[in-house]
C-alpha positions as CSV (number, residue, x, y, z in Angstrom):
1,M,-1.0,14.7,-2.8
2,R,-1.3,16.0,1.0
3,K,-3.9,18.0,0.4
4,A,-5.5,15.4,-1.0
5,I,-5.8,13.5,1.1
6,A,-5.8,15.5,4.9
7,L,-9.1,16.8,2.1
8,N,-10.4,13.4,2.0
9,P,-8.8,10.9,3.8
10,S,-10.7,8.0,2.2
11,D,-9.5,8.3,-1.1
12,F,-7.8,5.6,-2.1
13,D,-6.4,7.1,-5.0
14,A,-5.0,9.6,-3.8
15,L,-3.3,7.4,-1.1
16,A,-2.0,5.4,-3.9
17,S,-0.6,7.3,-6.2
18,L,1.4,9.1,-3.2
19,G,2.9,6.1,-2.4
20,G,3.6,5.7,-6.3
21,I,5.1,9.2,-5.6
22,L,7.4,7.8,-2.3
23,R,8.6,4.8,-4.9
24,K,9.6,6.3,-8.1
25,T,12.2,8.3,-4.9
26,N,13.5,5.7,-3.6
27,R,10.9,5.7,-0.2
28,L,10.2,2.3,-0.1
29,D,8.4,2.7,3.9
30,E,6.8,5.4,3.1
31,A,5.3,4.4,-0.1
32,T,4.3,0.7,1.3
33,Q,3.0,2.7,4.5
34,C,0.7,4.4,1.4
35,Y,-0.8,1.6,-0.3
36,Q,-1.7,-0.6,2.6
37,K,-3.5,2.5,4.2
38,A,-4.7,3.1,0.6
39,V,-5.6,-1.1,0.8
40,D,-7.3,-0.8,4.1
41,V,-9.7,2.9,3.5
42,S,-10.4,1.3,-0.2
43,G,-11.4,-2.0,1.7
44,G,-8.8,-4.8,-0.9
45,H,-8.0,-3.0,-3.1
46,P,-6.6,-5.5,-6.1
47,Y,-3.5,-2.1,-7.1
48,P,-2.6,-0.7,-4.1
49,L,-2.8,-4.2,-2.4
50,L,-0.1,-5.6,-5.2
51,M,1.9,-2.7,-4.5
52,A,2.3,-2.7,-1.4
53,L,3.4,-6.6,-1.7
54,K,5.2,-6.4,-3.8
55,L,7.4,-3.3,-1.7
56,R,6.7,-6.6,1.0
57,A,9.1,-8.2,-1.1
58,R,11.2,-6.4,-2.2
59,T,13.0,-4.4,1.3
60,A,12.5,-8.0,2.9
61,H,14.4,-9.6,-0.7
62,A,12.0,-12.1,-0.6
63,L,8.2,-13.0,-0.8
64,A,6.6,-14.3,2.4
65,I,2.9,-15.2,2.4
66,D,1.9,-16.8,5.1
67,D,-0.8,-17.9,5.8
68,E,-3.3,-15.8,7.4
69,R,-1.9,-13.4,4.5
70,H,-2.9,-16.2,1.5
71,S,-6.7,-14.8,1.8
72,F,-5.2,-11.6,1.1
73,H,-7.8,-10.4,3.7
74,P,-6.6,-6.2,4.0
75,K,-7.1,-6.3,7.6
76,L,-4.5,-9.2,8.1
77,W,-1.8,-7.1,6.7
């Protein structure tokens, strides 16, 4: 997976897949970073966006969406 990302850093599917692998191995901070990068390179694709939001809520033990994030604009994360 990392080699695919190295070959094509804008492949949001590979980034989101790596995020999923990291999530399943309980490496939540790294998984969140991968999902966020997938959001950034995809221009806000809903799957990595929701997974990043879910992991942030999980690690913070709360879902906090302020006014800026309410619009789900990917550059605000």
